[in-house]
C-alpha positions as a Markdown table, in Angstrom:
| # | Residue | x | y | z |
|---|---|---|---|---|
| 1 | Unk | -52.5 | 4.0 | 20.7 |
| 2 | Unk | -53.2 | 3.9 | 24.4 |
| 3 | Unk | -51.5 | 6.3 | 27.2 |
| 4 | Unk | -52.3 | 5.6 | 31.0 |
| 5 | Unk | -55.4 | 3.4 | 29.9 |
| 6 | Unk | -57.0 | 6.0 | 27.7 |
| 7 | Unk | -57.0 | 6.0 | 24.2 |
| 8 | Unk | -55.0 | 9.1 | 22.7 |
| 9 | Unk | -56.1 | 11.1 | 19.9 |
| 10 | Unk | -54.4 | 11.3 | 16.5 |
| 11 | Unk | -51.5 | 13.6 | 16.6 |
| 12 | Unk | -52.5 | 15.8 | 13.8 |
| 13 | Unk | -56.1 | 16.3 | 15.1 |
| 14 | Unk | -57.1 | 19.9 | 15.3 |
| 15 | Unk | -54.4 | 21.3 | 13.5 |
| 16 | Unk | -56.0 | 21.7 | 10.0 |
| 17 | Unk | -55.3 | 25.4 | 9.6 |
| 18 | Unk | -51.9 | 25.3 | 10.7 |
| 19 | Unk | -51.1 | 22.5 | 8.4 |
| 20 | Unk | -52.6 | 24.1 | 5.4 |
| 21 | Unk | -50.7 | 27.4 | 6.1 |
| 22 | Unk | -47.4 | 25.5 | 6.6 |
| 23 | Unk | -48.0 | 23.4 | 3.2 |
| 24 | Unk | -48.9 | 26.8 | 1.4 |
| 25 | Unk | -45.7 | 28.6 | 2.7 |
| 26 | Unk | -43.1 | 25.7 | 1.9 |
| 27 | Unk | -45.0 | 24.9 | -1.4 |
| 28 | Unk | -44.5 | 28.5 | -2.6 |
| 29 | Unk | -40.9 | 28.4 | -1.4 |
| 30 | Unk | -40.4 | 25.3 | -3.5 |
| 31 | Unk | -42.2 | 26.9 | -6.3 |
| 32 | Unk | -40.1 | 30.0 | -6.3 |
| 33 | Unk | -37.0 | 27.8 | -6.2 |
| 34 | Unk | -38.0 | 26.1 | -9.5 |
| 35 | Unk | -39.1 | 29.7 | -10.9 |
| 36 | Unk | -35.7 | 31.0 | -10.2 |
| 37 | Unk | -33.9 | 28.3 | -12.3 |
| 38 | Unk | -35.9 | 29.8 | -15.3 |
| 39 | Unk | -33.4 | 32.8 | -15.2 |
| 40 | Unk | -30.6 | 30.5 | -15.9 |
| 41 | Unk | -28.3 | 31.7 | -18.6 |
| 42 | Unk | -24.7 | 31.0 | -19.5 |
| 43 | Unk | -23.8 | 34.6 | -18.7 |
| 44 | Unk | -25.7 | 34.5 | -15.4 |
| 45 | Unk | -25.7 | 31.0 | -14.0 |
| 46 | Unk | -24.4 | 31.1 | -10.3 |
| 47 | Unk | -27.0 | 33.3 | -8.6 |
| 48 | Unk | -30.2 | 31.5 | -10.0 |
| 49 | Unk | -28.8 | 28.2 | -9.4 |
| 50 | Unk | -27.6 | 28.8 | -5.9 |
| 51 | Unk | -31.0 | 30.6 | -5.0 |
| 52 | Unk | -33.0 | 28.0 | -6.6 |
| 53 | Unk | -31.3 | 25.1 | -5.0 |
| 54 | Unk | -31.2 | 26.8 | -1.6 |
| 55 | Unk | -34.9 | 27.6 | -1.7 |
| 56 | Unk | -35.8 | 24.1 | -2.8 |
| 57 | Unk | -33.7 | 22.4 | -0.1 |
| 58 | Unk | -35.0 | 24.6 | 2.5 |
| 59 | Unk | -38.6 | 23.7 | 1.3 |
| 60 | Unk | -37.9 | 20.0 | 2.1 |
| 61 | Unk | -35.4 | 20.4 | 5.1 |
| 62 | Unk | -37.4 | 22.6 | 7.3 |
| 63 | Unk | -40.5 | 20.4 | 7.3 |
| 64 | Unk | -38.4 | 17.3 | 7.7 |
| 65 | Unk | -36.7 | 18.8 | 10.7 |
| 66 | Unk | -40.1 | 19.8 | 12.3 |
| 67 | Unk | -41.5 | 16.5 | 11.8 |
| 68 | Unk | -38.6 | 14.6 | 13.4 |
| 69 | Unk | -38.8 | 16.9 | 16.6 |
| 70 | Unk | -42.4 | 16.8 | 17.1 |
| 71 | Unk | -42.3 | 14.9 | 20.2 |
| 72 | Unk | -42.0 | 16.6 | 23.4 |
| 73 | Unk | -39.1 | 16.1 | 25.8 |
| 74 | Unk | -41.6 | 14.3 | 28.4 |
| 75 | Unk | -42.8 | 11.8 | 25.6 |
| 76 | Unk | -39.1 | 10.8 | 24.7 |
| 77 | Unk | -38.2 | 10.3 | 28.5 |
| 78 | Unk | -41.5 | 8.3 | 29.0 |
| 79 | Unk | -40.8 | 6.1 | 26.0 |
| 80 | Unk | -37.1 | 5.6 | 26.8 |
| 81 | Unk | -38.1 | 4.7 | 30.4 |
| 82 | Unk | -40.7 | 2.2 | 29.3 |
| 83 | Unk | -38.3 | 0.6 | 26.8 |
| 84 | Unk | -35.6 | 0.1 | 29.6 |
| 85 | Unk | -38.0 | -1.9 | 31.8 |
């Protein structure tokens, strides 16, 4: 992709450690959600189910939200201005 006549770098370049840390945090959160479902019994069903589903949902929803809003406001404004012309 070119911007102002220059080749721009890949958006994920230089963020390896942060990406790995994020992956580990959300993978542990998802794994904990699955682990809590192991405590499901007929006498004790609500708490493990709600906790497990909440952890698994957040493990997917938070990264999806962060990925969808990764552009800065300036980039969005420039893109919309270029599209209108």
